[in-house]
C-alpha positions as MATLAB code, in Angstrom:
seq = 'MTEPSYLHTTRTAYDTVAVAYAERFSTALESKPLDRAMLAAFAELVHAAGAGPVADLGCGPGYATAHLRSFGLTAFGLDLSPTMIALARQAPHPGLRFDEGSMTALDLPDGALSGILARYSIIHTPPEKLPITFAEFHRVLAPAGHLLLAFQAGDEPGHPAQAFDHKVSLVYRWSPDRVADLLRQAGLGEVARLLREPDEDERFQQAHILARKPESWQSRYFYRPLADDEKVPRKQRHTARRVFQRLVEEEGAQVAESTVRAFVARTRAETSGGRSVTILQTHVPGAEAEVDFGEFRVWVAGTWVRLWMFVMRLSFSGRAVHVAYGSQAAESFLDGHVRAFDRLGGVSGRIRYDNLKPAVVKVLLGRERLENQRFVLLPARDRRRARERRSRRRSRPVPPPPSPGQPSPTSVSPSAPRSPH';
ca = [
       7.184   24.776    5.333;
       9.135   27.199    3.435;
       8.240   27.215   -0.318;
      10.830   26.094   -2.854;
      12.270   29.627   -4.467;
      11.559   28.103   -8.179;
       7.697   28.101   -7.228;
       7.628   31.501   -6.246;
       9.831   32.768   -9.296;
       7.805   30.609  -11.523;
       4.222   31.642   -9.710;
       5.172   35.604  -10.181;
       6.395   35.145  -13.638;
       3.194   34.019  -14.760;
       0.949   36.315  -12.704;
       2.633   39.303  -14.774;
       1.870   37.736  -18.395;
      -0.916   35.969  -17.533;
      -3.213   38.407  -19.596;
      -0.967   38.318  -22.855;
      -0.576   34.463  -22.368;
      -4.032   33.533  -22.505;
      -4.484   36.089  -25.455;
      -1.932   34.195  -27.517;
      -2.408   30.249  -26.498;
      -5.999   30.406  -26.255;
      -6.550   28.882  -29.589;
      -3.300   27.100  -29.777;
      -4.580   23.372  -30.186;
      -6.264   24.229  -33.483;
      -3.061   24.477  -35.483;
      -1.757   21.433  -33.577;
      -3.270   18.274  -35.016;
      -0.529   15.846  -33.616;
      -0.842   17.157  -29.995;
      -5.030   16.863  -30.558;
      -4.344   13.299  -31.543;
      -2.294   12.668  -28.509;
      -5.087   14.475  -26.251;
      -8.049   12.305  -27.985;
      -5.622    9.180  -27.462;
      -5.504   10.012  -23.804;
      -9.326   10.371  -23.624;
      -9.985    7.263  -24.999;
      -7.805    5.512  -22.722;
      -9.145    7.101  -19.393;
     -12.818    6.171  -20.682;
     -11.544    2.416  -21.290;
     -10.294    3.021  -17.531;
     -13.338    3.814  -15.929;
     -13.946    7.364  -16.973;
     -12.904    9.314  -13.416;
     -12.011   12.668  -12.677;
      -8.855   14.325  -14.475;
      -6.826   16.892  -13.611;
      -5.186   19.125  -16.004;
      -2.216   20.501  -13.740;
      -0.592   23.930  -14.577;
      -3.731   24.426  -16.692;
      -3.186   28.050  -17.378;
      -6.226   29.923  -18.524;
      -8.115   26.548  -18.764;
      -8.154   25.679  -22.883;
      -6.611   22.433  -22.541;
      -8.902   21.813  -19.860;
     -12.298   22.675  -21.859;
     -10.684   20.376  -24.578;
     -10.646   17.355  -22.605;
     -14.481   17.727  -21.809;
     -15.092   18.043  -25.185;
     -14.107   14.332  -24.879;
     -16.949   13.877  -22.226;
     -14.364   13.378  -19.448;
     -15.017   15.136  -15.687;
     -12.060   17.719  -15.950;
     -10.921   20.182  -13.667;
      -8.385   22.632  -13.947;
      -5.107   23.414  -11.459;
      -2.415   25.964  -11.793;
      -0.099   27.845   -9.492;
      -0.375   31.508  -10.670;
      -3.584   32.680   -9.218;
      -4.336   35.129  -12.182;
      -4.480   32.310  -14.547;
      -6.721   30.418  -12.065;
      -8.952   34.007  -12.214;
      -8.710   34.291  -15.983;
      -9.639   30.721  -16.568;
     -12.819   31.046  -14.019;
     -13.426   34.498  -16.294;
     -13.326   32.562  -19.959;
     -16.497   30.755  -21.326;
     -15.973   27.285  -19.407;
     -19.387   26.902  -17.797;
     -19.218   24.073  -15.431;
     -15.492   23.617  -15.547;
     -13.486   23.964  -11.938;
     -10.085   25.722  -11.645;
      -8.149   25.912   -8.139;
      -5.097   27.294   -7.200;
      -2.216   24.795   -6.059;
       1.130   23.157   -6.954;
       1.397   19.873   -8.468;
       4.277   19.062   -6.064;
       1.662   18.485   -3.297;
      -1.616   18.021   -4.454;
      -4.674   18.204   -2.053;
      -6.153   14.990   -3.227;
      -6.731   11.611   -1.448;
      -4.584    8.446   -2.977;
      -5.914    7.092   -6.063;
      -8.530    9.938   -6.693;
      -7.381   10.518  -10.536;
      -8.147    8.545  -13.716;
      -6.127   10.727  -15.215;
      -3.517   13.440  -15.375;
      -2.478   16.143  -18.077;
       0.587   18.034  -17.487;
       0.841   20.029  -20.625;
       4.093   21.993  -20.668;
       3.684   21.990  -16.896;
       7.187   20.020  -16.100;
       9.505   22.860  -17.878;
      10.018   24.854  -14.876;
      10.674   21.917  -12.466;
      14.568   21.788  -11.870;
      15.736   18.367  -12.535;
      16.489   17.118   -9.267;
      12.894   18.012   -8.187;
      11.118   16.052  -11.240;
      11.436   12.665   -9.556;
       9.283   14.368   -6.488;
       6.662   15.539   -8.993;
       6.507   12.250  -10.531;
       6.079   10.326   -7.362;
       3.203   12.822   -6.494;
       1.241   12.048   -9.884;
       1.585    8.200   -8.807;
       0.314    8.942   -5.666;
      -3.120   10.343   -6.843;
      -3.675    8.331  -10.078;
      -5.703    4.814   -9.305;
      -4.572    1.949  -11.026;
      -4.822    1.901  -14.323;
      -4.958    5.471  -14.461;
      -3.268    7.457  -17.597;
      -0.544   10.238  -17.502;
      -0.002   12.711  -20.659;
       2.910   14.787  -20.413;
       4.180   17.634  -22.954;
       7.676   19.393  -22.756;
      10.274   20.832  -24.918;
      12.777   17.538  -26.063;
      16.455   18.124  -25.609;
      18.740   17.189  -28.410;
      21.794   16.062  -26.564;
      22.013   12.290  -25.248;
      24.580   13.033  -22.815;
      22.524   15.930  -21.117;
      19.036   14.484  -19.879;
      17.999   18.299  -18.901;
      19.181   21.335  -20.651;
      17.989   24.945  -19.461;
      17.289   27.498  -21.907;
      15.616   31.178  -21.844;
      11.889   31.635  -21.798;
       9.901   34.210  -22.255;
       8.235   33.691  -19.091;
      11.121   31.949  -16.934;
      14.065   29.709  -16.634;
      12.683   26.171  -18.761;
      14.337   22.817  -18.697;
      14.286   20.495  -22.017;
      14.640   16.980  -21.300;
      15.338   13.834  -23.186;
      12.542   11.977  -23.531;
      14.201    8.559  -22.910;
      15.345   10.436  -19.280;
      11.755   11.291  -18.903;
      10.513    7.996  -19.471;
      13.354    6.382  -17.318;
      11.858    8.851  -14.211;
       8.636    7.760  -14.834;
       9.302    4.149  -14.629;
      11.096    4.776  -11.298;
       8.116    6.579  -10.297;
       5.915    3.336  -11.269;
       4.287    4.626  -14.436;
       5.039    3.222  -17.225;
       5.445    4.165  -20.912;
       2.687    3.642  -23.420;
       3.675    5.879  -26.341;
       5.623    8.492  -27.115;
       5.411   11.188  -30.052;
       7.984   13.557  -30.660;
       7.516   16.173  -33.755;
       9.342   18.908  -35.207;
       8.811   22.222  -34.375;
       6.332   24.453  -35.601;
       6.881   27.979  -37.202;
       6.262   29.658  -33.460;
       8.705   26.818  -31.674;
      12.293   26.831  -31.185;
      12.779   22.907  -30.500;
      11.199   19.469  -31.252;
       8.109   18.981  -29.060;
       7.750   15.738  -26.807;
       4.822   14.006  -25.581;
       4.756   11.083  -23.708;
       1.619    9.014  -22.408;
       2.079    6.788  -19.406;
       0.103    4.239  -17.075;
      -0.064    3.346  -13.570;
      -0.203   -0.309  -13.476;
      -2.979   -2.240  -11.722;
      -3.162   -3.377   -7.815;
      -0.034   -4.768   -6.249;
       1.903   -4.169   -9.427;
       1.424   -0.602   -9.149;
       3.137   -0.693   -5.578;
       5.933   -2.951   -6.428;
       6.577   -4.362   -9.560;
       8.181   -1.283  -11.396;
      10.876   -0.865   -8.935;
      13.250   -3.670   -9.871;
      12.147   -3.452  -13.362;
      13.466    0.428  -13.061;
      16.598   -1.083  -11.377;
      16.883   -3.313  -14.625;
      17.209   -0.162  -16.917;
      20.930    0.900  -15.295;
      22.639   -2.444  -15.368;
      24.166   -5.013  -17.934;
      21.713   -7.084  -19.509;
      23.001  -10.405  -17.762;
      22.448   -8.812  -14.337;
      18.831   -8.382  -14.752;
      16.071   -9.695  -12.863;
      14.703  -13.111  -13.389;
      10.999  -13.339  -12.686;
      11.975  -15.643   -9.598;
      14.204  -12.722   -8.271;
      11.479  -10.096   -8.892;
       9.014  -12.362   -6.835;
      11.704  -12.502   -4.182;
      12.093   -8.844   -4.092;
       8.515   -8.351   -3.717;
       7.924  -10.849   -0.357;
      11.546   -9.570    1.134;
      11.491   -6.292    1.032;
       7.960   -5.106    0.363;
       5.960   -7.887    2.039;
       3.630   -8.557   -1.028;
       1.397  -11.388   -0.376;
       1.164  -12.702   -4.101;
       1.825  -16.219   -5.691;
       5.103  -16.551   -7.578;
       2.777  -17.857  -10.850;
       1.204  -14.588  -10.626;
       4.692  -12.554  -10.932;
       6.067  -14.889  -13.476;
       3.069  -14.347  -15.802;
       3.152  -10.555  -15.555;
       6.685  -10.449  -15.989;
       6.353  -12.794  -19.056;
       3.273  -10.427  -20.074;
       4.978   -6.990  -19.456;
       8.404   -8.268  -21.224;
       6.889   -9.265  -24.395;
       4.421   -5.933  -24.542;
       7.588   -3.778  -23.924;
       9.916   -5.898  -26.638;
       7.376   -5.743  -29.164;
       7.901   -9.796  -29.579;
       6.568  -12.973  -28.874;
       8.362  -15.505  -26.516;
       8.301  -19.172  -27.733;
       9.139  -21.705  -25.092;
      10.792  -24.839  -26.027;
      11.347  -27.672  -23.882;
      14.666  -29.271  -23.811;
      16.097  -32.477  -22.147;
      19.734  -33.384  -21.207;
      21.660  -36.462  -20.927;
      23.833  -36.433  -17.446;
      27.470  -35.267  -18.446;
      26.758  -34.852  -21.928;
      26.439  -30.875  -22.186;
      27.255  -27.907  -20.327;
      26.812  -24.194  -21.225;
      29.281  -21.282  -20.476;
      28.665  -17.350  -20.584;
      31.348  -14.604  -19.678;
      29.405  -11.605  -19.078;
      29.840   -7.993  -17.690;
      28.176   -6.970  -13.982;
      28.912   -4.636  -11.854;
      29.428   -4.593   -7.923;
      29.556   -1.775   -5.297;
      33.216   -1.554   -4.109;
      34.722    0.821   -1.495;
      32.001    3.448   -2.486;
      31.969    3.128   -6.109;
      30.491    0.895   -8.648;
      33.242   -1.556  -10.337;
      32.787   -3.249  -13.656;
      33.770   -7.092  -13.397;
      33.233   -9.990  -15.765;
      31.828  -13.192  -14.554;
      32.553  -16.628  -16.005;
      30.165  -19.014  -15.664;
      29.867  -23.097  -16.259;
      26.540  -24.759  -15.624;
      25.855  -28.286  -16.416;
      22.766  -28.927  -18.468;
      21.504  -31.907  -16.855;
      22.179  -31.127  -13.131;
      22.044  -27.417  -13.095;
      25.429  -27.607  -10.843;
      27.374  -24.194  -11.696;
      30.706  -22.536  -11.152;
      31.181  -18.987  -11.153;
      34.313  -17.124  -11.235;
      34.675  -13.283  -11.025;
      37.487  -11.414  -13.104;
      38.784   -7.996  -13.682;
      39.199   -8.170  -17.588;
      37.467  -10.305  -20.195;
      40.791  -11.219  -21.637;
      41.667  -14.625  -23.130;
      43.737  -15.661  -20.003;
      40.796  -15.189  -17.692;
      38.273  -17.209  -20.277;
      40.934  -19.859  -20.258;
      41.674  -19.944  -16.539;
      37.559  -20.060  -15.969;
      37.874  -23.197  -17.758;
      40.391  -24.425  -15.914;
      38.941  -24.024  -12.765;
      35.402  -25.277  -13.888;
      36.537  -28.474  -14.987;
      38.910  -28.979  -11.816;
      35.774  -28.082   -9.563;
      33.159  -30.287  -11.484;
      35.671  -33.075  -11.708;
      35.957  -33.506  -15.817;
      34.744  -32.457  -18.809;
      31.365  -32.602  -20.628;
      30.706  -34.240  -24.213;
      30.096  -30.820  -25.357;
      30.214  -27.196  -24.332;
      27.457  -24.409  -25.785;
      28.890  -20.834  -25.736;
      26.578  -17.513  -25.326;
      29.778  -15.317  -25.653;
      32.881  -16.792  -27.476;
      34.512  -13.486  -28.004;
      37.597  -14.026  -25.940;
      38.508  -17.273  -27.753;
      37.971  -16.110  -31.223;
      41.292  -14.566  -32.986;
      39.142  -13.738  -36.074;
      35.756  -14.241  -37.546;
      35.819  -15.844  -40.960;
      33.047  -16.419  -43.492;
      29.526  -16.988  -41.846;
      29.675  -19.038  -38.672;
      33.383  -19.953  -39.034;
      35.616  -18.835  -36.710;
      39.620  -18.743  -36.099;
      39.959  -20.136  -32.468;
      42.948  -19.068  -30.182;
      45.004  -22.524  -30.316;
      45.376  -22.104  -26.523;
      41.449  -22.543  -26.384;
      41.382  -25.837  -28.806;
      43.827  -27.638  -26.764;
      41.912  -26.901  -23.783;
      39.577  -29.526  -23.193;
      42.114  -32.231  -24.745;
      44.341  -31.357  -21.644;
      41.386  -31.687  -19.027;
      39.640  -35.003  -20.760;
      43.568  -36.411  -20.264;
      43.471  -35.377  -16.798;
      39.958  -36.527  -15.851;
      40.947  -40.083  -17.429;
      44.257  -39.859  -15.143;
      42.025  -39.285  -11.966;
      39.221  -41.904  -13.009;
      42.275  -44.471  -13.552;
      43.988  -43.276  -10.295;
      40.786  -43.910   -8.444;
      40.083  -47.610  -10.122;
      44.085  -48.459   -9.157;
      43.136  -47.651   -5.469;
      43.478  -50.934   -3.156;
      40.140  -52.237   -1.784;
      40.179  -52.140    2.046;
      38.752  -55.586    3.684;
      35.535  -55.590    5.093;
      35.599  -55.324    8.811;
      35.678  -57.844   11.373;
      32.571  -58.978   13.333;
      31.885  -56.162   16.091;
      34.661  -53.590   14.430;
      33.148  -50.654   13.504;
      33.301  -49.463    9.798;
      36.147  -47.370    8.890;
      34.899  -43.733    7.902;
      36.611  -41.966    4.799;
      36.725  -38.246    5.079;
      37.421  -36.606    1.223;
      38.526  -33.327    1.895;
      36.594  -30.674    0.176;
      37.039  -29.457   -3.172;
      38.487  -25.714   -3.535;
      35.922  -23.213   -4.222;
      36.288  -20.829   -7.072;
      36.181  -17.075   -6.147;
      32.754  -15.840   -6.460;
];
């Protein structure tokens, strides 16, 4: 297989400057207490997870590899540059192993590592290649294994990766949010991050991200739908049941739905930083309905289209009406009510709204709102129509009972029109 050109360029560049690089950076960690703190946290987490082998990928002359060993970890180094590896082996690092290789294709079995350190190792990777690298990290990490990244941080939110000239070769600065997103897509959940200001010898902010590979089946399956949720509106994200369905249908996972629900709840509580509270509710038939009018996206003719979904749901039975609209205008909001009342056959005693913006003309003090007059009159109109329908049903003549031996007449009621979805 032909080697990607950026790997050849990076190897050649570091072979050229290896000696000067080793002289300059061999004691770099001594003046960076925050960097050392992240390494210490990484080492403690690796120990807690079983203290298996740890790889320092892009180890250079090996100073970070030796620092990892000072925490009692079984560490080894790997670098693309053979000259760097030769210098690491010559340095006073007795008992440490250093190998030549690429972090994009590691010569390691699946799940072989308890930890990976990639300290400024991803900075030469082109943006389109970084997901491949993170997928390889995920492959070789054991369940509950940890990854620590360090890189120059980008400062333009609209540009997830920014190229800049480096003393060795072309380098990319990365948005920490974008890196965390790519890690999630690869199945690695963010644990912590550090963003520090540049030291005197640095031009940019420096980012550190600590990530973790989940355990057992969670590692293989769960983070795929979770990563999908990062790209869609909040109301279109996965429920715990939908996560379970996708695991079974798409991945063939053999797991109980209760296990998935518990894991989803725990994970969301951890990532949101808060606690979830469950309050049991009871509802009287026909007494209450719930309305929501939120954004969602659909794939139409090769492109993503933004639409809005009107939903009315009866609280007791759970019966619901869904109508999709091209805008969130008041006309769409009112039309959704008309269609839902017609479909459900009446108006409930009370309607709770999650998003009443299309019906509000002006926000007043506190919880007071000046509502659109057409919206105010809408429930009265439909209650009147419901009473008329009930009156017509009561006024219908009752057919006589069938004579003995005659079959009972069969009444066929036409199906109610379906609201568009």
